[in-house]
C-alpha positions, 0 to 999 in steps of 0.5 A: 657585218656587225657584232653585238656584245653584251659582256668583255668575254664576248668582246675579247671573242669578236675581236677576233672576227672579220666584222666591221663593227661591234655593238657595245650594248649597255655597257657602263662607262668604265667598261666602255673605256676598257673595250676601247683599249682593249680594241686599240690594242688587239684590232685597232681597225675595228670600229666600236659602237656604244649603244643603250641608255644614250641620253642627251646628258651622258652622250659626251661622256660616251663620246670621249671614251673613244668609241667610233659611233654612238647609237640612240635607240629611244629615237625609235623605241619609245615612239608613240603613234599619232593618228593623222587623216587627211580630209579632202573636201570637194566644193567645186 
């Protein structure tokens, strides 16, 4: 089970849960570091996932905070549909 949190207060409450993972939604780098530190002190087995505003230019900085997972929503949110078709011609 995963719980999404948007604030440090929500994180504090969720750390007491029996969730497998907590998703830090739209946390800036300093808050991610703070969240990792809090997790390490109170629930070291809880996995943390950073999500929101993840781009190639900042993914390394996010990884260095100590989170366990990083998700990239842009891969699916900003997808533009392409119309493909297949035409079969019977020239036999």
